[in-house]
Backbone and ligand atoms as CSV (ligand in chain L), in Angstrom:
chain,resi,resn,atom,element,x,y,z
A,1,UNK,N,N,43.318,64.182,28.795
A,1,UNK,CA,C,44.246,63.939,29.997
A,1,UNK,C,C,44.807,65.301,30.391
A,2,UNK,N,N,44.704,65.581,31.663
A,2,UNK,CA,C,45.301,66.847,32.160
A,2,UNK,C,C,46.724,66.691,32.615
A,3,UNK,N,N,47.557,67.664,32.255
A,3,UNK,CA,C,49.007,67.571,32.653
A,3,UNK,C,C,49.269,68.768,33.526
A,4,UNK,N,N,49.907,68.436,34.688
A,4,UNK,CA,C,50.250,69.554,35.685
A,4,UNK,C,C,51.789,69.837,35.562
A,5,UNK,N,N,52.121,70.975,35.116
A,5,UNK,CA,C,53.534,71.430,35.160
A,5,UNK,C,C,53.650,72.571,36.159
A,6,UNK,N,N,54.592,72.285,37.177
A,6,UNK,CA,C,54.855,73.482,38.079
A,6,UNK,C,C,55.862,74.324,37.566
A,7,UNK,N,N,55.700,75.569,37.721
A,7,UNK,CA,C,56.888,76.612,37.372
A,7,UNK,C,C,57.341,77.104,38.704
A,8,UNK,N,N,58.542,76.734,39.177
A,8,UNK,CA,C,59.053,77.180,40.462
A,8,UNK,C,C,59.636,78.551,40.361
A,9,UNK,N,N,59.754,79.146,41.547
A,9,UNK,CA,C,60.198,80.525,41.563
A,9,UNK,C,C,61.793,80.444,41.607
A,10,UNK,N,N,62.445,81.019,40.635
A,10,UNK,CA,C,63.898,81.090,40.740
A,10,UNK,C,C,64.282,82.395,41.466
A,11,UNK,N,N,65.268,82.254,42.352
A,11,UNK,CA,C,65.733,83.437,43.047
A,11,UNK,C,C,66.940,83.847,42.469
A,12,UNK,N,N,66.869,84.732,41.487
A,12,UNK,CA,C,67.950,85.170,40.660
A,12,UNK,C,C,68.577,86.421,41.189
A,13,UNK,N,N,69.928,86.547,41.015
A,13,UNK,CA,C,70.606,87.787,41.297
A,13,UNK,C,C,71.750,87.786,40.376
A,14,UNK,N,N,72.710,88.688,40.595
A,14,UNK,CA,C,73.805,88.862,39.631
A,14,UNK,C,C,74.834,87.619,39.686
A,15,UNK,N,N,74.552,86.819,40.747
A,15,UNK,CA,C,75.469,85.547,40.845
A,15,UNK,C,C,74.951,84.376,40.024
A,16,UNK,N,N,73.591,84.529,39.718
A,16,UNK,CA,C,73.013,83.283,38.984
A,16,UNK,C,C,71.580,82.945,39.669
A,17,UNK,N,N,71.249,81.784,39.470
A,17,UNK,CA,C,69.836,81.400,39.800
A,17,UNK,C,C,69.856,80.313,40.978
A,18,UNK,N,N,68.795,80.298,41.770
A,18,UNK,CA,C,68.681,79.281,42.748
A,18,UNK,C,C,67.178,78.938,42.902
A,19,UNK,N,N,66.852,77.782,42.959
A,19,UNK,CA,C,65.505,77.226,43.146
A,19,UNK,C,C,65.383,76.452,44.385
A,20,UNK,N,N,64.427,76.818,45.284
A,20,UNK,CA,C,64.245,76.109,46.580
A,20,UNK,C,C,62.950,75.438,46.536
A,21,UNK,N,N,62.806,74.135,46.929
A,21,UNK,CA,C,61.583,73.380,46.974
A,21,UNK,C,C,61.234,72.885,48.285
A,22,UNK,N,N,60.039,73.227,48.791
A,22,UNK,CA,C,59.738,72.792,50.134
A,22,UNK,C,C,58.447,71.940,50.069
A,23,UNK,N,N,58.369,70.879,50.852
A,23,UNK,CA,C,57.219,70.017,50.729
A,23,UNK,C,C,55.936,70.770,51.245
A,24,UNK,N,N,54.853,70.462,50.657
A,24,UNK,CA,C,53.566,71.073,50.944
A,24,UNK,C,C,53.460,72.508,50.530
A,25,UNK,N,N,54.606,73.097,50.115
A,25,UNK,CA,C,54.548,74.490,49.731
A,25,UNK,C,C,54.788,74.521,48.176
A,26,UNK,N,N,55.946,74.133,47.724
A,26,UNK,CA,C,56.199,74.080,46.301
A,26,UNK,C,C,55.905,72.770,45.680
A,27,UNK,N,N,55.921,71.775,46.590
A,27,UNK,CA,C,55.729,70.352,46.127
A,27,UNK,C,C,54.435,69.851,46.883
A,28,UNK,N,N,53.455,69.234,46.237
A,28,UNK,CA,C,52.162,68.990,46.812
A,28,UNK,C,C,52.139,67.682,47.754
A,29,UNK,N,N,53.253,67.310,48.169
A,29,UNK,CA,C,53.329,66.075,49.062
A,29,UNK,C,C,54.655,66.151,49.897
A,30,UNK,N,N,54.657,65.282,50.928
A,30,UNK,CA,C,55.847,65.147,51.703
A,30,UNK,C,C,56.915,64.494,50.800
A,31,UNK,N,N,58.142,64.986,50.790
A,31,UNK,CA,C,59.161,64.494,49.975
A,31,UNK,C,C,59.930,63.410,50.720
A,32,UNK,N,N,59.750,62.071,50.442
A,32,UNK,CA,C,60.292,61.040,51.190
A,32,UNK,C,C,61.518,60.539,50.573
A,33,UNK,N,N,61.642,60.838,49.314
A,33,UNK,CA,C,62.763,60.266,48.487
A,33,UNK,C,C,63.135,61.159,47.297
A,34,UNK,N,N,64.430,61.261,47.175
A,34,UNK,CA,C,64.926,62.070,45.874
A,34,UNK,C,C,65.896,61.059,45.107
A,35,UNK,N,N,65.687,60.963,43.865
A,35,UNK,CA,C,66.633,60.250,43.048
A,35,UNK,C,C,66.886,60.940,41.700
A,36,UNK,N,N,67.956,60.635,41.043
A,36,UNK,CA,C,68.186,61.349,39.751
A,36,UNK,C,C,68.950,60.434,38.791
A,37,UNK,N,N,68.713,60.675,37.593
A,37,UNK,CA,C,69.326,59.868,36.510
A,37,UNK,C,C,70.223,60.801,35.709
A,38,UNK,N,N,71.358,60.314,35.367
A,38,UNK,CA,C,72.334,61.012,34.513
A,38,UNK,C,C,73.085,60.067,33.679
A,39,UNK,N,N,73.890,60.647,32.750
A,39,UNK,CA,C,74.701,59.790,31.887
A,39,UNK,C,C,73.825,58.804,31.184
A,40,UNK,N,N,72.641,59.150,30.856
A,40,UNK,CA,C,71.632,58.242,30.071
A,40,UNK,C,C,72.117,58.099,28.653
A,41,UNK,N,N,72.250,56.876,28.307
A,41,UNK,CA,C,72.753,56.566,26.975
A,41,UNK,C,C,71.806,56.914,25.839
A,42,UNK,N,N,72.387,57.313,24.639
A,42,UNK,CA,C,71.676,57.644,23.490
A,42,UNK,C,C,70.550,56.600,23.166
A,43,UNK,N,N,69.321,57.019,22.943
A,43,UNK,CA,C,68.281,56.168,22.505
A,43,UNK,C,C,67.628,55.399,23.668
A,44,UNK,N,N,67.999,55.633,24.835
A,44,UNK,CA,C,67.392,54.839,26.025
A,44,UNK,C,C,66.015,55.393,26.342
A,45,UNK,N,N,65.104,54.427,26.658
A,45,UNK,CA,C,63.884,54.785,27.184
A,45,UNK,C,C,63.755,54.246,28.569
A,46,UNK,N,N,63.616,55.091,29.547
A,46,UNK,CA,C,63.383,54.612,30.950
A,46,UNK,C,C,61.952,54.644,31.424
A,47,UNK,N,N,61.804,54.092,32.613
A,47,UNK,CA,C,60.383,54.060,33.116
A,47,UNK,C,C,59.702,52.791,32.756
A,48,UNK,N,N,58.691,52.926,31.849
A,48,UNK,CA,C,57.899,51.720,31.497
A,48,UNK,C,C,57.208,51.137,32.753
A,49,UNK,N,N,56.653,51.994,33.476
A,49,UNK,CA,C,55.939,51.422,34.712
A,49,UNK,C,C,54.949,52.537,35.187
A,50,UNK,N,N,54.053,52.034,36.058
A,50,UNK,CA,C,53.116,53.016,36.763
A,50,UNK,C,C,53.203,52.625,38.191
A,51,UNK,N,N,52.677,53.459,39.108
A,51,UNK,CA,C,52.641,53.247,40.499
A,51,UNK,C,C,51.251,53.176,41.013
A,52,UNK,N,N,51.051,52.353,41.953
A,52,UNK,CA,C,49.700,52.250,42.554
A,52,UNK,C,C,49.421,53.495,43.467
A,53,UNK,N,N,50.380,53.893,44.192
A,53,UNK,CA,C,50.163,55.117,45.128
A,53,UNK,C,C,51.072,56.181,45.009
A,54,UNK,N,N,52.305,55.831,44.522
A,54,UNK,CA,C,53.274,56.973,44.508
A,54,UNK,C,C,52.969,58.108,43.610
A,55,UNK,N,N,53.298,59.369,44.140
A,55,UNK,CA,C,53.267,60.580,43.379
A,55,UNK,C,C,54.580,61.052,43.223
A,56,UNK,N,N,54.886,61.802,42.105
A,56,UNK,CA,C,56.227,62.176,41.833
A,56,UNK,C,C,56.289,63.607,41.094
A,57,UNK,N,N,57.284,64.310,41.357
A,57,UNK,CA,C,57.572,65.604,40.545
A,57,UNK,C,C,58.926,65.299,39.781
A,58,UNK,N,N,58.887,65.440,38.454
A,58,UNK,CA,C,60.067,65.213,37.619
A,58,UNK,C,C,60.557,66.516,37.253
A,59,UNK,N,N,61.907,66.736,37.543
A,59,UNK,CA,C,62.518,68.019,37.161
A,59,UNK,C,C,63.776,67.788,36.364
A,60,UNK,N,N,63.898,68.201,35.181
A,60,UNK,CA,C,65.138,68.010,34.398
A,60,UNK,C,C,66.128,69.206,34.799
A,61,UNK,N,N,66.896,69.062,35.775
A,61,UNK,CA,C,67.698,70.135,36.368
A,61,UNK,C,C,68.917,70.497,35.516
A,62,UNK,N,N,69.137,69.662,34.535
A,62,UNK,CA,C,70.218,69.981,33.585
A,62,UNK,C,C,69.960,69.292,32.206
A,63,UNK,N,N,70.144,69.985,31.078
A,63,UNK,CA,C,69.934,69.353,29.821
A,63,UNK,C,C,68.474,69.253,29.546
A,64,UNK,N,N,67.975,68.128,28.825
A,64,UNK,CA,C,66.539,68.055,28.464
A,64,UNK,C,C,66.265,66.600,28.252
A,65,UNK,N,N,65.016,66.409,28.455
A,65,UNK,CA,C,64.411,64.983,27.996
A,65,UNK,C,C,62.961,65.191,27.830
A,66,UNK,N,N,62.191,64.026,27.467
A,66,UNK,CA,C,60.872,64.040,27.241
A,66,UNK,C,C,60.269,63.032,28.092
A,67,UNK,N,N,58.917,63.289,28.538
A,67,UNK,CA,C,58.184,62.271,29.239
A,67,UNK,C,C,56.905,61.930,28.529
A,68,UNK,N,N,56.635,60.680,28.395
A,68,UNK,CA,C,55.378,60.236,27.852
A,68,UNK,C,C,54.470,59.765,28.944
A,69,UNK,N,N,53.365,60.458,29.257
A,69,UNK,CA,C,52.422,60.115,30.244
A,69,UNK,C,C,51.154,59.500,29.578
A,70,UNK,N,N,50.757,58.368,30.239
A,70,UNK,CA,C,49.679,57.589,29.572
A,70,UNK,C,C,48.780,57.137,30.762
A,71,UNK,N,N,47.451,57.588,30.682
A,71,UNK,CA,C,46.545,57.242,31.774
A,71,UNK,C,C,45.645,55.968,31.543
A,72,UNK,N,N,46.047,55.391,30.323
A,72,UNK,CA,C,45.431,54.144,29.946
A,72,UNK,C,C,44.349,54.420,28.861
A,73,UNK,N,N,44.005,55.772,28.744
A,73,UNK,CA,C,43.120,56.188,27.719
A,73,UNK,C,C,43.731,57.099,26.699
A,74,UNK,N,N,44.662,57.934,27.206
A,74,UNK,CA,C,45.269,59.015,26.392
A,74,UNK,C,C,46.762,59.072,26.741
A,75,UNK,N,N,47.468,59.471,25.767
A,75,UNK,CA,C,48.971,59.624,25.980
A,75,UNK,C,C,49.295,61.126,25.660
A,76,UNK,N,N,50.336,61.617,26.428
A,76,UNK,CA,C,50.769,62.997,26.073
A,76,UNK,C,C,52.288,62.930,26.228
A,77,UNK,N,N,52.937,63.590,25.372
A,77,UNK,CA,C,54.487,63.841,25.538
A,77,UNK,C,C,54.790,65.296,26.045
A,78,UNK,N,N,55.515,65.293,27.101
A,78,UNK,CA,C,55.801,66.575,27.716
A,78,UNK,C,C,57.332,66.781,27.682
A,79,UNK,N,N,57.787,67.776,26.995
A,79,UNK,CA,C,59.270,68.115,27.054
A,79,UNK,C,C,59.665,68.771,28.411
A,80,UNK,N,N,60.749,68.369,28.953
A,80,UNK,CA,C,61.345,68.967,30.176
A,80,UNK,C,C,62.621,69.559,29.807
A,81,UNK,N,N,62.806,70.805,29.844
A,81,UNK,CA,C,64.027,71.401,29.556
A,81,UNK,C,C,64.505,72.660,30.321
A,82,UNK,N,N,63.748,72.838,31.396
A,82,UNK,CA,C,64.045,74.008,32.185
A,82,UNK,C,C,64.289,73.529,33.684
A,83,UNK,N,N,65.271,73.897,34.356
A,83,UNK,CA,C,65.563,73.464,35.802
A,83,UNK,C,C,64.512,73.988,36.736
A,84,UNK,N,N,63.655,75.042,36.317
A,84,UNK,CA,C,62.660,75.590,37.265
A,84,UNK,C,C,61.300,75.045,36.974
A,85,UNK,N,N,61.164,73.909,36.124
A,85,UNK,CA,C,59.891,73.327,35.727
A,85,UNK,C,C,59.806,71.895,36.312
A,86,UNK,N,N,58.648,71.599,36.917
A,86,UNK,CA,C,58.448,70.279,37.492
A,86,UNK,C,C,57.220,69.641,36.992
A,87,UNK,N,N,57.297,68.455,36.477
A,87,UNK,CA,C,56.090,67.816,35.937
A,87,UNK,C,C,55.561,66.879,37.045
A,88,UNK,N,N,54.299,67.042,37.356
A,88,UNK,CA,C,53.643,66.213,38.417
A,88,UNK,C,C,53.139,64.919,37.642
A,89,UNK,N,N,53.545,63.828,38.314
A,89,UNK,CA,C,53.056,62.464,37.798
A,89,UNK,C,C,52.311,61.775,38.955
A,90,UNK,N,N,50.977,61.723,38.687
A,90,UNK,CA,C,50.112,61.059,39.780
A,90,UNK,C,C,50.286,59.431,39.811
A,91,UNK,N,N,49.661,58.944,40.774
A,91,UNK,CA,C,49.630,57.494,40.759
A,91,UNK,C,C,48.846,57.043,39.475
A,92,UNK,N,N,48.822,55.786,39.232
A,92,UNK,CA,C,48.063,55.212,38.155
A,92,UNK,C,C,48.320,55.926,36.722
A,93,UNK,N,N,49.550,56.240,36.591
A,93,UNK,CA,C,50.071,56.900,35.332
A,93,UNK,C,C,51.272,56.149,34.760
A,94,UNK,N,N,51.155,55.525,33.550
A,94,UNK,CA,C,52.210,54.914,32.927
A,94,UNK,C,C,53.154,56.010,32.418
A,95,UNK,N,N,54.498,55.822,32.732
A,95,UNK,CA,C,55.411,56.865,32.221
A,95,UNK,C,C,56.631,56.272,31.506
A,96,UNK,N,N,57.070,57.038,30.484
A,96,UNK,CA,C,58.291,56.635,29.842
A,96,UNK,C,C,59.113,57.913,29.673
A,97,UNK,N,N,60.382,57.858,29.949
A,97,UNK,CA,C,61.262,58.988,29.778
A,97,UNK,C,C,62.282,58.713,28.659
A,98,UNK,N,N,62.381,59.635,27.750
A,98,UNK,CA,C,63.183,59.342,26.517
A,98,UNK,C,C,63.742,60.670,25.998
A,99,UNK,N,N,64.462,60.534,24.885
A,99,UNK,CA,C,65.175,61.745,24.172
A,99,UNK,C,C,66.024,62.523,25.261
A,100,UNK,N,N,66.854,61.828,26.070
A,100,UNK,CA,C,67.654,62.482,26.947
A,100,UNK,C,C,68.832,63.108,26.256
A,101,UNK,N,N,69.121,64.341,26.567
A,101,UNK,CA,C,70.315,64.935,25.995
A,101,UNK,C,C,71.544,64.353,26.814
A,102,UNK,N,N,72.695,64.343,26.210
A,102,UNK,CA,C,73.795,63.619,26.849
A,102,UNK,C,C,74.203,64.233,28.192
A,103,UNK,N,N,73.779,65.526,28.392
A,103,UNK,CA,C,74.058,66.170,29.656
A,103,UNK,C,C,72.895,66.250,30.666
A,104,UNK,N,N,71.820,65.422,30.254
A,104,UNK,CA,C,70.589,65.557,30.991
A,104,UNK,C,C,70.770,64.924,32.518
A,105,UNK,N,N,70.193,65.691,33.439
A,105,UNK,CA,C,70.044,65.225,34.805
A,105,UNK,C,C,68.601,65.315,35.079
A,106,UNK,N,N,67.987,64.143,35.262
A,106,UNK,CA,C,66.551,64.189,35.561
A,106,UNK,C,C,66.392,63.800,37.037
A,107,UNK,N,N,65.892,64.753,37.874
A,107,UNK,CA,C,65.708,64.570,39.208
A,107,UNK,C,C,64.222,64.248,39.612
A,108,UNK,N,N,64.027,63.287,40.436
A,108,UNK,CA,C,62.613,62.872,40.804
A,108,UNK,C,C,62.406,63.052,42.350
A,109,UNK,N,N,61.373,63.772,42.638
A,109,UNK,CA,C,60.958,63.883,44.006
A,109,UNK,C,C,59.811,63.014,44.220
A,110,UNK,N,N,59.878,62.087,45.315
A,110,UNK,CA,C,58.850,61.118,45.351
A,110,UNK,C,C,58.201,61.084,46.707
A,111,UNK,N,N,56.979,60.809,46.764
A,111,UNK,CA,C,56.163,60.881,48.030
A,111,UNK,C,C,56.253,59.618,48.929
A,112,UNK,N,N,56.958,58.615,48.472
A,112,UNK,CA,C,57.199,57.464,49.302
A,112,UNK,C,C,58.556,56.911,49.095
A,113,UNK,N,N,58.944,56.064,50.078
A,113,UNK,CA,C,60.173,55.356,49.907
A,113,UNK,C,C,60.134,54.376,48.792
A,114,UNK,N,N,61.189,53.789,48.362
A,114,UNK,CA,C,61.168,52.848,47.322
A,114,UNK,C,C,60.499,51.582,47.798
A,115,UNK,N,N,59.601,51.053,47.019
A,115,UNK,CA,C,58.701,49.977,47.384
A,115,UNK,C,C,58.318,49.214,46.143
A,116,UNK,N,N,58.994,48.067,45.833
A,116,UNK,CA,C,58.708,47.391,44.627
A,116,UNK,C,C,57.227,46.890,44.434
A,117,UNK,N,N,56.611,46.764,45.610
A,117,UNK,CA,C,55.229,46.215,45.396
A,117,UNK,C,C,54.242,47.358,44.962
A,118,UNK,N,N,54.734,48.597,44.932
A,118,UNK,CA,C,53.909,49.708,44.458
A,118,UNK,C,C,53.944,49.896,42.899
A,119,UNK,N,N,54.949,49.153,42.303
A,119,UNK,CA,C,55.131,49.257,40.846
A,119,UNK,C,C,54.083,48.377,40.064
A,120,UNK,N,N,53.649,48.801,38.957
A,120,UNK,CA,C,53.031,48.037,37.916
A,120,UNK,C,C,53.942,48.180,36.764
A,121,UNK,N,N,54.660,46.943,36.454
A,121,UNK,CA,C,55.600,46.973,35.317
A,121,UNK,C,C,55.118,46.329,34.052
A,122,UNK,N,N,53.869,45.784,34.081
A,122,UNK,CA,C,53.310,45.157,32.890
A,122,UNK,C,C,52.274,46.007,32.330
A,123,UNK,N,N,52.360,46.359,31.081
A,123,UNK,CA,C,51.419,47.346,30.557
A,123,UNK,C,C,49.937,46.843,30.468
A,124,UNK,N,N,49.725,45.618,30.225
A,124,UNK,CA,C,48.385,45.063,30.187
A,124,UNK,C,C,47.814,45.072,31.597
A,125,UNK,N,N,48.662,44.732,32.543
A,125,UNK,CA,C,48.219,44.759,33.941
A,125,UNK,C,C,47.807,46.212,34.304
A,126,UNK,N,N,48.559,47.140,33.808
A,126,UNK,CA,C,48.303,48.584,34.005
A,126,UNK,C,C,46.897,48.954,33.503
A,127,UNK,N,N,46.699,48.449,32.254
A,127,UNK,CA,C,45.318,48.908,31.652
A,127,UNK,C,C,44.160,48.289,32.450
A,128,UNK,N,N,44.475,47.016,32.887
A,128,UNK,CA,C,43.413,46.348,33.707
A,128,UNK,C,C,43.214,47.129,35.128
A,129,UNK,N,N,44.338,47.640,35.651
A,129,UNK,CA,C,44.377,48.349,36.946
A,129,UNK,C,C,43.568,49.619,36.818
A,130,UNK,N,N,43.807,50.342,35.786
A,130,UNK,CA,C,43.165,51.714,35.694
A,130,UNK,C,C,41.646,51.465,35.307
A,131,UNK,N,N,41.402,50.384,34.630
A,131,UNK,CA,C,39.952,50.164,34.203
A,131,UNK,C,C,39.197,49.921,35.497
A,132,UNK,N,N,39.848,49.211,36.387
A,132,UNK,CA,C,39.124,48.851,37.657
A,132,UNK,C,C,39.095,49.872,38.785
A,133,UNK,N,N,40.167,50.703,38.784
A,133,UNK,CA,C,40.174,51.767,39.936
A,133,UNK,C,C,39.714,53.132,39.462
A,134,UNK,N,N,39.725,53.388,38.092
A,134,UNK,CA,C,39.131,54.630,37.537
A,134,UNK,C,C,39.516,55.925,38.139
A,135,UNK,N,N,40.893,55.902,38.466
A,135,UNK,CA,C,41.440,57.134,39.241
A,135,UNK,C,C,42.457,57.822,38.381
A,136,UNK,N,N,42.174,58.016,37.126
A,136,UNK,CA,C,43.178,58.697,36.255
A,136,UNK,C,C,42.948,60.053,35.941
A,137,UNK,N,N,41.871,60.648,36.582
A,137,UNK,CA,C,41.651,62.117,36.169
A,137,UNK,C,C,41.781,62.984,37.420
A,138,UNK,N,N,42.684,62.606,38.318
A,138,UNK,CA,C,42.797,63.382,39.576
A,138,UNK,C,C,43.615,64.635,39.453
A,139,UNK,N,N,44.529,64.725,38.364
A,139,UNK,CA,C,45.338,65.862,38.212
A,139,UNK,C,C,44.482,66.997,37.637
A,140,UNK,N,N,44.953,68.250,37.870
A,140,UNK,CA,C,44.360,69.422,37.282
A,140,UNK,C,C,45.350,70.100,36.514
A,141,UNK,N,N,44.942,70.817,35.580
A,141,UNK,CA,C,45.808,71.586,34.656
A,141,UNK,C,C,46.153,72.944,35.247
A,142,UNK,N,N,47.381,73.326,35.211
A,142,UNK,CA,C,47.802,74.747,35.658
A,142,UNK,C,C,48.338,75.554,34.591
L,1,LIG,P1,P,64.354,51.372,37.589
L,1,LIG,O1,O,63.063,51.230,38.307
L,1,LIG,O2,O,64.714,50.468,36.514
L,1,LIG,O3,O,64.313,52.867,37.032
L,1,LIG,P2,P,63.390,53.477,35.859
L,1,LIG,O4,O,62.320,52.602,35.603
L,1,LIG,O5,O,62.876,54.811,36.418
L,1,LIG,O6,O,64.174,53.705,34.646
L,1,LIG,O7,O,65.566,51.410,38.605
L,1,LIG,C1,C,66.871,51.126,38.362
L,1,LIG,C2,C,67.525,50.516,39.551
L,1,LIG,O8,O,67.641,51.420,40.644
L,1,LIG,C3,C,66.760,49.319,40.063
L,1,LIG,O9,O,67.787,48.334,40.393
L,1,LIG,C4,C,66.118,49.734,41.305
L,1,LIG,C5,C,66.997,50.823,41.809
L,1,LIG,N1,N,66.288,51.944,42.530
L,1,LIG,C6,C,66.469,52.085,43.880
L,1,LIG,O10,O,67.288,51.303,44.558
L,1,LIG,N2,N,65.799,53.049,44.542
L,1,LIG,C7,C,64.979,53.987,43.844
L,1,LIG,O11,O,64.471,54.876,44.456
L,1,LIG,C8,C,64.805,53.769,42.492
L,1,LIG,C9,C,63.806,54.606,41.645
L,1,LIG,C10,C,65.467,52.668,41.877
């Protein structure tokens, strides 16, 4: 399974750092939605779902967490601990986010508005879905 992690350009000077993200330039899709998770309790695992169409970039802009990606054949755990790194999560990818530090802020840039019908929340259904659509190898390693 190929994992795509973007390393964004920090604009640093003596005042500190700044990262700017523009759709179709730094982010490979139109950004239609932004959400973030914070104050995540110890031991919590979030996610447990895949999307039929949605693409996302996950950025841990403060603290750290881990993301488990699963394309139905293979699983990989990717640590996120830098505010200038973004993990690309394609459609048809089961994801779980865990090991949140108490100060973690996980920001998600999403290609679509919130749409419950785009979710696959049952793991067996996900396995059946990827077996039938065969679209799990679309990401490229960078
Ligand atoms: P949930 O899907 O459980 O988050 P995750 O699976 O990533 O841990 O979402 C938690 C709640 O927030 C749920 O009631 C739906 C709501 N929600 C929105 O209203 N808009 C959104 O964009 C997202 C991601 C969630």
